[in-house]
N, C-alpha and C positions, 0 to 999 in steps of 0.2 A: 694384720688387723682383721678382726672378724666383721663380716658383713651382717648387719642387723636386719632382721625381718621387718619390713615396712608395710603394715596393713593399708596405709593411706595410698601407696602406689598401687597395690593390688586392687583396691576399691576404685581408684581412678581408671585403671585399665578396663575394668568391667563396665564402668559407666560409659566410657568412650565407645566400647564395643556395642553396648545396648542402644545408645543414641544413634550410632551408625546403622544398626539394623533398622531402626524406625525411619531414618532419613533416606537410606538407600532403598528401602521398600517402597517408600512413597514416591521418590523421584528418580531412582536409578543411581548407581554409584558415580557415573560420569557427570551428573548434574549437581552433585553435592560437594561444595568446596570444603577443605579441611577447616577453614575459618569458621564455617557454620557449625561443624561438629564440635569444634573447640568451644564455641560460644554456648551451644546447648549443653555441653558437658560441664561447663564451668572450669575449663582448664585452658592451658596455652597450646598453641600449635606445636611448639617444640616438644611438649610433653607427649603429644600423640606420636611424634616421630621417635621419641625415646622408647616408647612402649612397643611400637609396631614397625619401626625401621623406615617405613615409607607408606605412601598411600596404597600401593599394591599390597603391602604387608597387612594393612588394616582390612582391605577387601578380602584377602585370603583368610584372615582370622574370623571375619564375619561369616564367610561361607562355611568354614569349619564349625563354627558355633551353631549355625542354623541347621546344618546337616546333623550335628550331634543331638540337638533338641528333638528333631524329627525322629531320628533313630531311637532315642530313648522313649519317646511317646509311643511309637509303633511297637517297640519291644515289650513295653509294659502291657500293652493291649493284647498282644499275642499270648502273654503269660496268664492272662485272666482265665479263670476256670469256666466262666459262663460261655455257652454256645452262641449267645447273642453277639452279633458282630456289629461294631460301629464303623462308620465311614471315616475316611481320612479327615474330612472337614469337621466332623464331630469331635475327633480326637484333638486336632490342632486348634479348632475354634477360630474366632475372629481376631486373632492376635497379629502383632506386627510381623511375626514369623511367617504367616501365610502370605503376606504381601511380598516379603523378601523372597520366599520360596517361589512365588510366581515368576519373579524376575530371574531367579537363578535357573529354573527349569527351562525357560524359553531362551536362555543363552546358549553358548557353545563352550566346549572344553570339558576337561576331566571332572570338574566339580559338578557340572550339570548332569553328566552321565552317572556320577556316583550317587547323587541325590535321587535320580530316577531309578537307579538299580535298587536302592534301599526300598523305595515305594513299591516297586514291582515285586520284590521278595515278600513284602508284607501282604500284598494283594494275593499272591500265590498261597500264603499261609492261611489267609481268610477263606479262600476257596477250599483248601484242604479241610479246614474245620467244618465248613458247610457240608462238604462231601461226607465226612464222617458222621454228621448228624442226619444224613439222608435227605438233605434239602436241595440236591441238584439232580435234575432229571437225567435219565440214562441217555447216552449218545451225545451229551454236551461236551465239547472239547474244553477241558479244565484250564489249560494254558490260555486259550483264547478268551474264556470267560474272565480269567484274572486280568487280562489286558483290557477288556471292555469295562469291567468294573472300575479299574484304576482310571481309565480315561474319563469315565462318567464323574468320578469324585473330583478329579483334577480340573475338569471343565469349570467347576464353580470357583476353584482357587485361582486358576489362570485368568478367568474372565470376571473376576470379582468386581473390579472398578466399572467395567462396561455394563455389567448386569445391574449394579447399583444405580448407575445413571439412568438406565431404562426403567427400573422399577421404583426409583425414588427412595430406596433404602438399601443398606448394606445387607447382601444376601447371607453373610456369615455372622450377622448378629443373631441373638437368640430368637427374636421374632422372625427374622428373615429365614433362618434355617427351618423353623417350624412350618412356615408357608411353603418353602421349597420342598420339604419332605412330603407334605400333603399332596402337592401337585405331582411329584414323582411317583408316589404310591398310587395315585389315581391313574396316571398314565400307564405304568407297568401292570397295574391290576386290571386294565381294560375298561376303566370307568370314565376316562377322560375323553376318549374319542368314540364316536359312533360310526358304524359302517354306512356308507351311502348306498344308493340303489345299485351302483355298479360293483358293490362288494369291496370298495376300497375303504380303508380306515380314514 
């Protein structure tokens, strides 16, 4: 008997995964029952198990999916011919992926390390591109610079919810990113802080 291709099953699998990305990103995998994922996906719990084998199988699939999306986005940016370099938050935007990535990176285990390794590699490539363009001062440790730039970008992703609560708006929204970039540019450009009489910034 020939197994027929079933687009409905494939679509259901993708819907379940995407709903899980959103719910896991908002609340964490441990706080989201399969019942809620099934409800939001418009499917039954047994169908989730059929597609992913178990709850852990679904979490692993979501991890793999998010890492893949991040990797694709970063790879596409590296291939751009322009010397202008965008930050990780600009590339990923205010999507559900950034919320999930935040939880993934602050966890432990091989998936968290794999995701961070991808981001670190991207940051090193960014620094290499800036170096080729003559935009990095002599004597600056390139590896250290790549690590600092990555930490700066990820701070907005990892602290997104807390920053949003403090400022009253999502910092990864279009308006939030514009305000954030303006303040960062003023800070790094020396226009945000004035030296006091003691010579301290």
